[in-house]
N, C-alpha and C positions, 0 to 999 in steps of 0.2 A: 372333201380328203385333200384333196394335190394340190385346190390353193391356201390351204391354212396355211401350210410353212411359210407362204409369201408373207396374207395377212398380216400370222405374228410377228418376219424379218419387219415387212412397214410399217403396222405398231410401234418395234424395239425402235428403231429411224426416227418414227415422230417425236417418241421422249426426247430425246435429244435436245432442241431446240427447247422445248416447255419445262426442263431439269434447269436448262442456264436462266431463262425468264425467270422463274422461282427464284434464282440463286440471288436474280438481282435486288426483292423484296428482304429480303434479308432476316426474316423475325418466325416462330416461333412455328406457326403456321405452314409454310414456306416451305422450312430443315423438311421437318414431315412428308408435307407431298412429295417433297424428292425423293424421299427414306422408298415412299413408300412406290413410286415411277422405279426405281432399282427394284425393288426385289422379284415386284411386277415381270418389269424385265429382263432380269435372268429367270422368269418362269418361261418367258414366252424364248426365250434362250435353250434353254431344254428341251422344252417343247415342241421347236422346228427340226429339230432334228432327226429328233424320231418320229416326227407323222410322217416327218419327208422318207425316211428310210421304210417308214410302216406303208407308206404308200404308193412306192414307189419310184418316188422322183428326187429321191437324194443324190443328185446332179452337179454338174463342176458350175454351171451359175447357180445354182441353190444356194452351195457352201460357201464359194466366194464371197456373192450377196454378202451372207449371214457373217465372215469374218471381216469386211469392213463396217456393214453395218455396227457388229460387233467393237471395232477399234471408236468408229464413233461414236458410238454410249457410252462407255468408258472415260471417253477425252471430256464429256459435256460434264460426268460428273466431278472427272478431276480438277475441271474450270469451277464449277460450282464449288467445290469443296475450299476451291482459291479465294475465292471473290469470299464465303464465305468466314472462313478462320489464313486470311492474307499471313497474317505474322508466324502462326502459327506450318503453316502450307513451306513460307520462304527459314524458317530453321532445317525445315531437312530439306534443302535444294540440292545437294547433294545426293543421296538414296535417289530423288526422282527425276536427277540429269542421268547417272546410272542405266535405266530404267528405261529413260525415254534413247538414249544414246545404243540397247541393246536392242530396242524395238523394232529403230532402228536400221541398226547391224541385219533383222533378222532381214527387211522387204532387200535390203542390198545385194546381198549375199543372196536370193532367192530371184529377183531379178536378175543378176552375174550372169547364173546360172540356168534356168530356167526360162528368163524373160516375162517370168508372173511371177504376182505377191505372191507370197507364204500362205496357204489356205491347210494346213496339216488338223487344228484341229485337238493336239494333240492329249494324256491327259491332264498329263500337268498342266497345260495349258487353262485345263479346266478346275483343277483345284485353286492358279492362280486366282482365279475368277472366286470362287466362296470364301476365297480370302481378300479379295478384292471387294469382295462383299461386305465383308464381318469390318474391314480397315476404313471404308467408307461409311459405313453404319456409326463407328463413334466420332471420325473425323466429321461427320456433319453435322449426326441427331447429338454425342456430345463434346464438342469440341476437343479432343483426344488425340494425341498418337501413338503410343503407348507400346502396347509387345504386340497387337492387333498392324501398325505400321507397319514395323523389322519386319515382321512374319510372313506377309504383302509384297514385302523387300527382296526378300531371301527369297521363294516361292516364286517370285517374278525373273530373279535373275538364273532360280536353276532353268525356269521352263522356257529361258529365251535361250539356253546353251543349249536346252534340250531337243530346239527346231532351229540352230542354227546345224545341229550335228546330223539332222532327219535331214535337212539341203543338200548337205552335203554327203550326205551315204547315199539317199534317191537315185538311183540311174537317169530317171528321168519324173519332171513338174506329175506328182500327183494330191489330192487332197482325201482328209480321214487319215492320218498315219498316228497311232497311240503313242508312241516315242523314238530313238535311236535304234534301239533294242529292232523294234518289227524295218526299220529302213535298214537295217542292216539286211534283216531276212527277206526278207523282199531283192534287193542287196543279192545276197545266194540264189535267190529265183526259193527260195522253203515259204508255204505257206502258210498262214496263223490265221486263226478263228474268229470271223468279225462279230462285234455282238451288236444289237440295233439300238441300245440303248449310247454306246460311244461313237462306235465307226458305223 
């Protein structure tokens, strides 16, 4: 049980180059396989944390590895969406640039304050992940942006603001903080109930 979280993280990391290679072929079968890997990747992301907490191996090392693997995984899907639909992605470049800037800000603020990258696994970030799943399903599977894309952008913006507030409020670096409200409670020395499914 204790090795399963690591295996799930490694599997998700290995999916990234496969997704990029598949995007090169630009056919219907490749798109289907990319979507299949995306959904499988989300399942590994959900269960690696739950199993790690259940088996008592939810350490800083595991959570940081999970965070960085998430970044690589979602970036590979972003590149795949671009190669499969370059004109569509180019038409939305301003929204995409905002998300990249916010992601960079999270890292900059965290490294500036704690000398470590961010690893909050906040609730809004999880919701953003679900919205990305839907948005990439439309982008890769149906070559459409629409409301799913804009919902992902809005949730991405909100989740990054939440992460930055968490970093600024925390008195010391910590992983698995659900929201800036919980960071405020930690700052005030107040207790909060943890859940095996989220933190």
